[in-house]
C-alpha positions in Angstrom: 30.9 12.5 3.0 34.6 13.0 2.9 36.1 13.8 -0.4 36.9 10.8 -2.5 39.9 11.8 -4.5 43.5 11.5 -3.0 45.1 14.3 -1.1 48.7 15.4 -1.3 49.0 14.8 2.5 47.9 11.2 2.5 49.8 10.0 -0.5 52.5 12.6 -0.9 55.2 10.1 -1.9 53.5 9.3 -5.2 52.8 12.9 -6.3 55.7 13.2 -8.7 54.9 10.0 -10.6 51.1 10.2 -11.1 51.2 12.7 -13.9 52.4 9.9 -16.1 50.3 7.1 -14.5 51.8 3.7 -15.1 54.9 5.0 -16.9 56.7 7.2 -14.5 59.7 6.5 -12.3 57.8 6.1 -9.0 54.9 4.4 -7.5 51.5 5.5 -8.9 48.7 5.8 -6.3 45.1 6.1 -7.6 41.8 6.4 -5.9 39.1 4.1 -7.3 35.4 5.1 -6.7 32.9 2.3 -7.5 30.5 4.8 -9.0 29.7 6.2 -12.4 29.6 10.0 -12.8 26.6 9.6 -15.1 23.1 9.7 -13.7 21.5 6.3 -13.3 24.6 4.4 -14.4 26.9 2.0 -12.6 30.7 1.9 -13.1 34.0 3.2 -11.8 35.6 6.6 -11.5 39.4 6.8 -11.0 41.3 9.9 -9.8 45.0 10.6 -9.7 46.9 12.1 -6.8 45.8 15.7 -7.6 42.1 14.7 -7.9 42.1 14.7 -11.7 39.8 12.2 -13.4 42.0 9.5 -15.0 39.8 6.6 -15.9 36.1 5.9 -16.1 33.7 3.0 -16.6 30.0 3.9 -17.4 27.0 1.8 -18.2 28.4 -0.9 -16.0 25.0 -2.6 -15.8 25.3 -3.4 -19.5 28.7 -4.9 -18.7 27.1 -7.5 -16.6 25.9 -9.0 -19.9 29.5 -9.7 -20.9 31.3 -6.5 -21.9 32.9 -3.5 -20.2 34.8 -0.6 -21.7 37.5 1.2 -19.8 37.8 4.8 -20.9 40.0 7.8 -20.3 38.7 11.1 -18.8 37.4 12.2 -22.2 35.4 9.0 -22.8 37.9 7.6 -25.3 37.9 3.8 -25.1 41.2 2.4 -23.9 40.4 -1.3 -23.3 37.4 -3.5 -24.1 36.9 -6.2 -21.5 34.8 -9.1 -22.8 33.6 -12.3 -21.2 34.6 -15.4 -23.2 31.6 -17.4 -24.2 31.4 -21.2 -24.0 34.6 -21.4 -21.9 35.3 -23.9 -19.1 35.0 -21.7 -16.0 34.7 -17.9 -16.0 37.2 -16.2 -18.4 37.5 -12.6 -19.6 39.5 -11.3 -22.5 41.1 -7.8 -22.6 41.4 -6.0 -26.0 43.0 -2.7 -26.8 40.6 0.0 -28.0 36.9 -0.1 -28.5 34.5 -2.9 -29.6 35.1 -2.3 -33.4 38.9 -2.4 -33.1 39.0 -5.5 -30.8 36.7 -7.3 -33.3 39.3 -7.1 -36.0 42.4 -7.5 -33.7 41.7 -11.2 -33.1 44.1 -11.8 -30.3 43.5 -10.2 -26.8 46.2 -8.5 -24.8 45.3 -10.6 -21.8 43.2 -13.5 -20.8 41.9 -13.5 -17.2 40.6 -16.8 -15.8 38.9 -17.2 -12.5 40.4 -19.7 -10.0 38.4 -21.8 -7.6 39.0 -20.2 -4.3 37.7 -20.2 -0.7 36.6 -16.6 -0.2 36.9 -17.0 3.6 40.7 -17.2 3.3 42.5 -13.9 3.6 45.0 -14.7 0.9 44.2 -16.9 -2.1 44.8 -16.9 -5.9 41.7 -15.2 -7.3 42.6 -15.2 -11.0 45.4 -16.1 -13.4 46.3 -13.6 -16.1 47.9 -14.9 -19.3 49.6 -12.6 -21.7 48.1 -12.7 -25.2 48.7 -10.8 -28.5 49.3 -7.2 -29.2 52.4 -5.3 -30.3 55.8 -6.1 -28.8 55.7 -3.1 -26.5 52.3 -4.2 -25.2 52.9 -7.9 -24.7 52.5 -9.0 -21.1 53.8 -11.9 -19.1 51.7 -14.2 -17.0 50.8 -13.2 -13.5 48.5 -14.1 -10.6 46.1 -12.0 -8.6 46.0 -13.0 -4.9 44.1 -11.9 -1.8 40.5 -10.9 -1.1 38.7 -8.5 -3.3 35.6 -8.1 -1.0 38.1 -7.1 1.7 39.9 -4.8 -0.7 43.2 -6.5 -0.1 44.6 -7.7 -3.4 48.1 -8.0 -4.9 49.2 -8.7 -8.5 52.4 -10.8 -8.8 54.5 -11.7 -11.8 56.1 -15.1 -12.3 59.1 -14.0 -10.1 56.8 -13.1 -7.2 57.4 -9.4 -7.7 54.4 -7.3 -6.7 53.2 -5.2 -9.6 50.0 -3.6 -8.2 47.8 -3.7 -5.1 44.3 -2.9 -4.1 44.1 -1.4 -0.6 41.5 0.0 1.7 41.5 3.8 1.7 41.1 6.0 4.8 40.9 9.7 5.3 43.8 11.6 6.8 42.0 11.2 10.1 42.0 7.4 9.8 38.3 7.0 9.0 37.6 4.2 6.5 35.8 5.1 3.3 34.1 1.7 2.9 34.3 -0.8 0.1 33.2 1.6 -2.7 36.3 3.8 -2.4 39.8 2.2 -2.3 43.3 2.7 -3.5 45.0 1.2 -6.5 48.8 1.2 -6.0 50.8 0.5 -9.2 54.5 -0.2 -9.1 57.0 1.4 -11.6 57.0 -0.4 -15.0 53.5 -1.8 -14.7 50.7 -0.2 -16.8 48.0 1.5 -14.6 45.5 0.8 -17.4 46.0 -2.9 -17.1 45.9 -2.7 -13.3 42.5 -1.0 -13.6 41.3 -3.6 -16.1 42.0 -6.3 -13.5 40.0 -4.4 -11.0 37.0 -4.3 -13.4 37.3 -8.1 -13.9 37.5 -8.7 -10.2 34.3 -6.7 -9.7 32.6 -8.9 -12.4 33.8 -12.1 -10.8 33.4 -11.1 -7.2 30.7 -8.4 -7.2 30.5 -6.1 -4.3 26.8 -6.3 -4.3 24.3 -8.1 -6.6 
């Protein structure tokens, strides 16, 4: 199998920005692998431009019961993504930190609600994301997620129709597709790569690649 992590040739334009993913002055290009590095677990593994591990999601099977934790490379919880119970339609809440901290925080950073869409359409609003609580520097505006997650063609737009992040198919330098389990997450300057990855996790929950 071709190597999964990005190469300096294929995404050279983002090399200077990735060291500070989500906060640098240029576009951040990440490679998302829909696989846990732990044996007999499901999840995500996310690499930066240099092939360094940036984010991970393990024990993803447990997340199907209503909670997923996005961690950094060392396993420190960054975000807890929890399905809201007894809500009209499918809705997920994003909290900062681990389960214990989000239990006392009260207000989520984001609320992500599934829209009724025709999955046969190439472009459609998949989910609406509403900003919630959190500190002033971590308060987010509302935005929509459009496209087709099964086709790995998704864009995140703010209320001014500015593109904040995209999910794209990934190919090797020779133009060979890597399939649905390996794809690119392109994050524009000023948008948090951690939040972009949280949206990917929720999309996988709402529109699973395989049951």
